[in-house]
N, C-alpha and C positions, 0 to 999 in steps of 0.2 A: 305265354304272356299275352294278356288281353290288351285291347286298344287303350283302355284307361291306364294300365301299367306302362304302356309305351308313352303315352302323353306325360305321365308323371316323371318317367325318366328323362324326358326332354327338359323338364324344369329343373332337374338336379344335376345333370352331367352333360359333358360335351359330346361323348360318344355313346351311341345306344345300340342295342341289338335289334335287328329286324325280327319281329315276332314270327313264330313258325305258322304254317298253314295258309300262307298268302302267295305261294308260287303261282305264276302264270307261265307255264312252260318252264324254261330253265332260269327265268329271271323273276323278280318280284313284281307283283301286280301294281300297275301304275296308280290306281286309286289310293292304295295304301301310301305310296310315296308322296302323292299330292296331299293327302290327309295329314301326314307327319310335318310336312312343310307348312301347311296351314296352321297346325297347332303351334308350330315354332313362332309363326307370325303373330298369333294371338298372344303368346307369352311375352313377345318383344313389345307388342303394342300396349299391353297392360292398361287398357282404358276401356271400361265397360260403356262408356257414353258414345264410342264410335263403333259402328257396325260395318260388316263387310259390304262393300259396294260392288267390286269386281275383282277378279284375279285372273292372271295368265300364267300357264305352266308350260315349260319346254322340257321335254324328256330328252335329255342330251345323250345318255348312254344307259345301257342295262345295269340295274341294280341287282346285286347278288345276295344270297342268304348269308350275310356277315355284318360286322359292325359298320355303322355309318356315322358321319359327323354332320351336323346341321349348324350353319352359321347364318346370321341375320344382320341386316342393317336397315336403319330408318333413312330412306332416301330424302324424305321431306316431311316435315311435320307442320302443317298449317292450322289455321284456326278451325277449319271445318274437316279438312281431309289430311290423313296421314298415309303415306305410301311407303311400303317396305319391300325389301328383297330378301328372299331366303334361298340359300344353296344347300343342296345335299351332296356330301363328298363321300367317295369311296376309292380306295387304291390311289390316293393322292390326286384324284381328278374329280371335277364337277360332273355329276351324273344327272342332276335335275335342278331346274331354277324356277322359283315362283315369285311373281311380282303382284302384290296385292294392295288395293286401296281401301281404306276404311274411313268412314265419315259420319258426321252428325247430321241430323235432319235440319234443313234450312227452310225458311219461309219462301214461298214462291207463288206466283199467280198463275203458273203453268200447270194445268192438270190434264193428262191424257191417259185414258184407260182403254187401250186396244190390244192388251195382252191376249195371247191364244186362250181359247176357251177349253177347259178340261174335257177330254173325251168321256162319252158315257159308256163306262165299262159295266159288265156284269158284276154282281157282288162277288168279292173275292171268296166269301164263305162257301159259295157253291163251285169253286174252281180248285184245281189241284196244282200245287207247286211242282215245278220240274224236278224229277230225281236227278241226282248227280250222275251223269254219264261217265263211264270209266275213261273215256278219252278227253273229258272236259278238264280244263286247268283246275288245280287244287283250290285256288281262291274262290271258285264258284260255290264251294261248300259254305262259305261265310255268310251268304245271303240267300233268301228264298226268292225265286223268281216265278211268275206266272205269265206266260205268253197269252195275249188277248187277240191281237191282230198281226198279220204278216206271217211269214214262214220262218222256220228254224234256220239257224246257221247251216251252211254247207249242204243245201238241199236243191241246188240249181234252180232257184226261183228266178223267173224272168224279171222280177222287180225287187228293189231293195226295201228296207225299213220295216218297222214292227213297232209294237207298243205292249205294254203290260203293267202288272202290279209287281212290287218287290218291297222287301224289308230285310233287316238284319235277321240272321238265323236265330230264333230264340234259344235253341239248344247250345249255342256257342257264345252268345252275348247277353249278359244281364240287362234287363230293361232300365233305361234312364233317360233323362232329357237329351235330345239329339242336339249336337253342336255343328258349326259350320265345318269343322274338321271332319266329323262323322259324315256330313253330306258329301264332301270330297271323296272320302273313302267309298261310299256306297254308290254314288251316281255313276261312277266309271265302270261298274260291274257289267253293264250291258255291252255286248259286243258291237263293233262298228255296224252301221246300217247296211253296208254292202255285203256283209257276211252271208245272208240268205242266197245271194247270187253265186257263191262259191260252189263249184261242182264237186270239190273234194276238199279235205282238210289242208289248210295253207295258213301261213302267218298273216297277221294284220295287227298293227299296233299304232297307238296314238303318238303323234309327233308334237303337236301343239294342242293346248286346250285353253279355251277362254270361257270363263264362267261369269255371268252377271247374276247377282243375288237380288231377288225381287221382293218377296214378302218374308218376314222373319219367321224362322222355324218355331212352331208351337207343337212339336211332335216328340214322340219317344222312339227308341230303336225298334220297338216291336210293332210300330204302326205301319200299316201298308201305305205306299206311295204309288203315284201313277207316272209312267215314263212313255215318251213317244219320241222317235228319231226320224228325221227327214234328210235324205241325202240330196244335195243340191248338184253335185258334180263329182264325177269320177272318171279318170283317164290317166294313162301314163304312169301307173303305179301308185297314185295318190287319190284320195277322195276328200270331199269337204261335206261336213254334215252339221245340222242344227238339231238340238234335242231340248225337250222341255220336261220339267218336273213339277208335279202338283202333289199336294197332300191329299189325304182321304176326304177332306172337306172342300176339294177342288180350288184351293188357293194356289196360284202360280208361285212356286218357291224359287226356281232358278232357270235360266236359259243358258244353254251350253253350245259352243261352237268348237269343232275339232278338225284338224287336219290329220288324216290317217294314212299311214304307209300300207300299201296293199301288195302282197306277194303272190297274186294269183292272176 
């Protein structure tokens, strides 16, 4: 089942099947979970005049390869901003929660443009996408990733963080206009910024994820995008990181903040 088919199923029925090919270890990849909840929010909103401003995701528990139910509620609908909550259920328990705010543009005298500048990467045409490592999670097959700076995961690097190009795998995904649900699915594919410091394979997973949507997407699934992560703090089994996403025209698309549980 493709992402499009999953999105369509959300519009037609209460329970949907998790598509195959998205396992991350023994559970479902968090980006897919977040993307499905975002699509449910968009269907509930049903208002093209309001665009995503920000969203917060809490990954309450592991999602398995089985049917899930998504419920949504409009918490407040104002003149400019609508805020919704989406819950993903499995085994009669809430496994993930998304709270998203959508709004219309408003006139303002305040204009500040201090967003991070896109890094100068080598052309992706001269680089090679990482082959799928046999020990890597299944979900990594869904996207192409090209490391540009920093070390690979589990290489005992003295420093965290990295950056690179990425896109949806053209062999697995038909090209089409990218949506904010697709953005949620794709942006979480990069591992936590502390993973290069791991000396051996060990789990690490997102606990909370906050995303601020900056410039609207003008991209398709097969377009390459730039990603950079910065770890601000890590200790006592948790890390806090910020990440930035630009399109291939160096437009800042999103700013991400995550709290990550670290088992190393």
